N, C-alpha and C positions, 0 to 999 in steps of 0.2 A: 612283951614288946611285939611279937608276932600277932598276939591276940588283937591288940589294937589295930595292927595292919590289916587283919582280916575284916574287922569290924568297919574300918574306913572304906574298904573295897565294896563291902556288901552295901553300905549305905550309898555309895556312889552309883552302884548298879541299880538300886531302887529308884534313884532320883532320875536316872537316864531312862528307866523303864517307864516311870510315871510321866516324864516329858514326852516320850514317843506315843504314849497311848492318849495324851491330851491334845495333840497337834491337829489343828483344823485344816482340812484340804478345801481351798476356795476354787470355786468353779465360775470363772468370769462370765460364762454364757448364761448360767442359772442366775446371776445376780442381775437384777433389774437395773441397777445404776451403772453397771460396768459397761464399757464400750465393746464394739464387736472387733474380733481379732483383725479382719481385714482392714478396718479403719485404723486399728492401732498400728498395723504395719505401715500403712501409707503415711500417717502422721510421723512415725519414726523416720521414713525415708525422706520426707520434706525437712524435718529438722536437721538430718545429715547433710542434705543439699544445701541448706542455709549456711552451715559451717564448712562448706567445700569438701566434705568428705564423700566424694561421688562414688567410690567403691562401695562404701557401706550402704549408701542410698540405693544403689542397683541391686545389691544383695537383698535388701528388704523388698524391693519392688518385684523382683523376680520370684521370691517366695510367695508374695501375694498373688502374682499371676499363675503360679503352678499349683498352689494349694487351694485357692478359691477361684476357680475359673468363671463361676456364675456370679461373682461379685459385682456390685454396681460400680466399684472402683477400678475395674479392669481398663476401661478406656483411658481413665486419667493416669493409671499406672504405666501403661504403654507409652503414653505422651511424656510422662515424667522421665521414663527411661531414656527417650531420645533428647529430653532436655538436659539431663545430666551429661551426656555426651557433648552436647552443644556448648554447654557452660564450661566444660572442661578445656576445650579449645585444642589447638594443635591440629595438623593436616590429618593424622590418623583418627583422632576423636571426632573431627568434623565429618569425615567420611563414613564413620559408623553412625553418626547422627542422622545423616542423609538416609541411610538404609532403614533406620528406625522410623523416621518420619514417613518415609514411603510405605512402609508396612502399616502404619497407622491410617493412612489415607486409604489404603486397600481394604483394611478391616472396618473402617468407620467413615465411609466417604460422606455421609449425610449429616454429620455432626458439625457444629460450628467451629469446633477446633480444627477440622480438616484444613480450613483456609489458613489457619495460623500455622499449621505444619508445612503446608505449601509455601508459605512466605518464608518460613525458616529454611527451608531448602534452598530458595533463591538467594536469601542472604548469605548462605554459606558460601556460594560461589562468589557473590559480590565482596565479601570480605577477602577473598583470594584472588580478586581481580587485579591484574597487572597493568603497567602503563601501556600506551598505544603502540609502542614500538617493542614490545615483548610479546610472550605467549598469549594469544587470544583465547585459550580454551575456556578458562573460567568466565571470561566476559561473555562468550557465546552461550555457554550454559546458563549463566545468569539471565540473559535475555530470553532464552527458551523457558526457564521456570517462572519468570515474572509474567510472560505471555500466557503461560497455562494457568497461572492463578487468576488473571483478569478474564480469560475466557471460560474457565471451569467455575469460577465462583463470582459471577457479576454482581451479586448482590451482597457481597461481604463489604464490611466497613473497613476492611484492609486494602480494597482496591485503590483508593487514592495514594496511599503510601507505596503500593507496588508500581503504579504509574510513574510517580516521580523518581523511583529508583530505576525504572526502565528507561526514562529519559536520560539519566545519568550514564547508565550502561551503553545506551546507543550513542551518546556523545563520545565515549571512548572508542567504540567500534568505528564511528564515523571518521574520528581523527586518524586512526589506522588506515582506512581506505583512502583517506585524502593524501596521506604521506606516500602511499603506493602509487596513486595516480599522479602526483607531483614528480616521484621519481621517473616515470615513464615519460611525461611531459618534458622534463629537462633533458633526457636522452633522446628527445625527438622520435620516440616510438609512439607515434600519434594514434594509431588504432588501439593500442592497449590502453592509452591514456583516455581516450574517448570511452572505450567500454568501462573503465573503472569509474570515471567522474560521472559518466550518464547514470550508471547504476547507483551510485552513491547519491546523486541528486533525487533519484526517485525514491530510493529506500529511507533516506534519512532527512526529510525536508526540514526538520527542526535543528539541524546542526548549526552550530554558532558561526561557521565559516561557509554557510551555503552560498552566499553570493560569489565567494572566492572559487568555490567549486565550479559554479556555472560559468564564471568568467575564464578560468583555465579550460573548460570544455569548449567554449567559443574559440580561444586562442589555438587550441588542438585542431579544430576544423580549419581555421585559417592557416595553420601550419601544414596541413594537408593540401590545402589550395596552393600554397606556395611551392610545395614539392612537385605538384602536378604541372604547374607552369613551366618548370625546369625540365621536365620529361618530354621525350619525343614520342608522341602518341597521336592517334587519329584524332583530328581536329574536333570532329562531331563528338566522339566519345569523351574527350577531354573537356568540352564545353558542358556536357551533361553531367559529368562528375563534378565539376566545379560548381555547377548549379546546385547540385544535391548538397555539397559540403557547405555552400553559403547558406542554404535553407537550414541546415543543422546549426550553424553558428548564429544565425538570426533567432532561432528558437531559444537557444540558451541566453543570448542576451536579452531577448524580450521577456523571458521568465525571471530575470533579475528586476526588471522594471515593474512587472505586475505582481510579483510575490514578495520581493524583498526591496521595496522602494526606498526605505530609509537607511539601509546599509551602505558601506563605503563604496562598493563597485557600481553602484547605480549610474553614476555620472560617466564612469568609463564605459559601462555597456551602451549608454545612450551615444556616446562619441563613436563607438565601433558600428552601431547600426547606421549612423549617418554616413560612415566611410564606406560601408558595404552597400548604400543606396537602398536600404530596407525601411519599411515604415516603423516609426518610433511610437510604441504604445504608451498609454497613460494609465496608472494604476487607479483603482477605485478607492473610495474613502475607507471601505471595510478592509481593504488589504493594507492600507496605510496603518489603520488602527491596530489590526492584528500584528503587523510587524513592530509596531511601537511597543505593544504589550510584551512581545517576546523579547526584545532587546532590553527593555526596562527590568525584566526579570532576572537577567543574567547578572553575574557578580564577577569582579575582577580580583583575582588574588594579589595582585601587586607585584612588584619586583622582589620584595622580601620573601613573599609566599612562594613565587616561581623558583627562588634560590633554594629554599628549603625542600621544594618538591623534588629536587635532584637527588636528595639523599632518602628518599622514601620509596616504597615499593608500590603503595596505592596510588593510582592516577589522580590528577586534579580534575574534579568535576564541577568546579564553581561556575564555568561558563555554560553549564547545560541549562536549558530554559526551564522556567516553573510553570509555564501555561502551555496549553495545548495538549493533544492526545498523541502518544506515541504509536509508532507504526506496529501493528499487530500481525499483518500478513505481509510477507516480503513479495515485491513485485518480481517479474520475470527478469532475472539479470541479463545483462549483455556482455558478449565476449568480443575479443579481438576478431576473432573469425566471422562473427556477425557483420561487424564494421566492414571488413573487406568484402564480405558477400554482397551487402548492400551497395557498396561502391561498383562492384562489377555488374549488379543488375542496373544500375543508373546508367554505366557506359553502354550497356546493350539496349537501353530503353525498354526493360522489362519492367512492366508493373506501372508504367506511366498512364495507361488508360484502363488499368485493372485487369490486364491480361498480358499475353506474350505477343511476339511478332510472327507467330505461326500462321501459315496461309489456311484459309477456311475453304472448304469445297461444299458448293451448293448443290444439292441434288434437286433435279426438276422432276416432280412426280408426273406419272403417265395417268392423267384422269381422263374424263370423258371428253370427246371432241367438242368443239364450239357448236353452238345451235345453228350457225349458218353453213355447216357442212353436212353432207349426208353421212349416214352411219356406214362406216367401211365394211366391206364384205369379203370373204376370203376368196370368192371366185371373180372378184374384180381386179383389173390391173392397178398397180401402184401408182397413186398421184404424186406428182412433185409437191413436196412440202413448201418449198419457197415460193410457189406461185400464188399470189394473193387472189382471192375471189372477189372481182370487182363487176361492175354493172356492164362495162364495155365488153368483157369476155362473154357475159351472159347474153347480151344482144347480138353478139356475132354468131350465135347459134351453134355452139360447141356441143357435140354429142357426147353422150356418156354410155357406158355399158350397162348401167342401171336404168331400167325402163321406167321406174317410178320417179326419177328426178323431175320431169316435166309436171307431174301431178302432185309434187309435194308443196306444202304451203310455204308462203313467204318467211325467210328466216328473220328472227327478232335480233335487235342490236344487243350486243353484250354490254352489260352495265360496267363490267371492270375494264372494258377495252379503253386504251389510251386514245384520246381525240386530240386533233390539232388545236392550236390556239385560234379558235374561231369564236365570234360573239355567241353567248348562250342567252336563250330566252326562257331560262327557268324562272318561274315566278317566285321560287323560294329563295333566290339568291339574295344576299345581303346588300343593301344599296346605302350610299351615303345619305346624310340628313340634308337633302336638298329639295326644294319644293317642286312640285310637278308643273307650276304655272310661272316659273322664273321669278318668284318673289325672293323675300329674305330666307336665309337658311333657317331651318327649323331648330328649336332649343334642344339640348340634349335631354335624353330621358332622365327621370329622377331616380336616384339609386334607393334601394329599399333600406340598406343599412347605413344610408348617410345620415350624420347628425344634423338636424335642422337648426338654423340660427333662430331660436326662440328664447324666451325668458327662462322657462322651465328647464330646458335643456342646458342652458348656461349655469343655472344653479346647480343642476346635478353634477355637471362636470366639475365645478369648482368644489363641491363636497367630496367627489371622488378623488380629486387631486389631493386635497387635504389628507384623506384617509390613507392615501398611498405614499405620501411624502416621506414618511418615516422609514418605510421599507425601501423606496427607491433612492433615497438620499446617499445610502451606503454604497449603491452601485455607480453614482455619478463620479466622474474623473476628479481627483484631488487636485488641489491648487499646488503650484511649485513651492509657494512659501510655506505651506504645510509640510511638504516632504523636506525640504531643505533645512527648515528649523528644528526638526526632530532627528536629523541625521548625526550621528556620532562623529566627531572630527579627530578620532584617534587612529592611528595605524594598526591595521590587523593583518591577517592572511598569513603571509609568508615569514612574518616575524618569528612564529613558533618554530619554524623549520631551520632557523640559523644555527642553533646548538646542535642541531641533528646532523 
């Protein structure tokens, strides 16, 4: 029995030894048909990301980056690491994805994928953007990142998408600024309201309620005028300040008519200009067409959509325009202090003529004496400066201490000396077109650049007019029927502030 057991153990040992000696060690690098190890790691990571195993994918990608630093898949691996954090979602993962995308742009700024990485960074903040009455941190960061993509990669195919997203972000930021300006306006803090609303109108001209912004700006200026009339101030200073505020209100109302002629506040702006006794401008056809395109591209969420938006964190950007270019560089903002300072300058009449009211001192230079007086000498007595030298004193035989006076030549008249209003006999003086013999008046001289009424010139003028008709037609004033027919008849503006 033990013998059989020993034989069985021996045979098993032989089989194991034979199997170990015949095992073939395969080298994937030596095999021509095998894949490269860095490519294998990258494919394994992509397959893991496809099945939402982001941890496994990042381990394979980090192994590829650390083991094969000279691989051709290094750039794609770094971008895939950032994509894994981006796809995983969550505030922590998105923050890590932003770091990875910025590292990729730093190491590979000239690759086409750099623009894609910049777009992903902006989208991270776009996804976390909150409503207009909430924290604007992510909205401001999204605006900054989209602007950087447009300015840093202007030739990228992702620029149109970035511009549209930037318009939506600026719609939310403009809504927030409008709420703040309306808050100051309702509480009659007009300098703060003017500063907010004017900065908003200059910074976001494509805002869906731009006409309401400008109308409230004009109303704020008129509120300042009403408060000034009730104060006991110097009448001259009060009149200058009222004129300055009236000018600001007229500019705001005129901008509604020239830039937003088809929006709801155009009629109200025209009525206020008439009440202020200010000229009423007319929009051009190009301005009407531009405003029509902007209003047609906006969407209305409807009452049901607005109700659902109350339960969502992300803001409603349906009213953002789909045409036009967003603002890439912010203009100089205005503060309430600037408004008060400008009013004080207007009260003191500073800057009305490009300077201040400071008195100027004119210094009369001590040059050479006139030619009709002798050269002064140090040993001669002082002559009175107020005594004019005329021919009567000279004929009276007044003596002088200078013995060379009688022998000096006659003094020449000064060309710059003021002369009385006496007839002049200068031959170069301009004369009216009257004949010398008392006949009919002479015809006016022919202008060199005047168009002569000939057949050739008429034909040339007609051809030139037809060539420039297409370019000048847009600059012609638009008809009232064109403006009124395209204006929306819906109520906008402060309706959005009622739930607030």
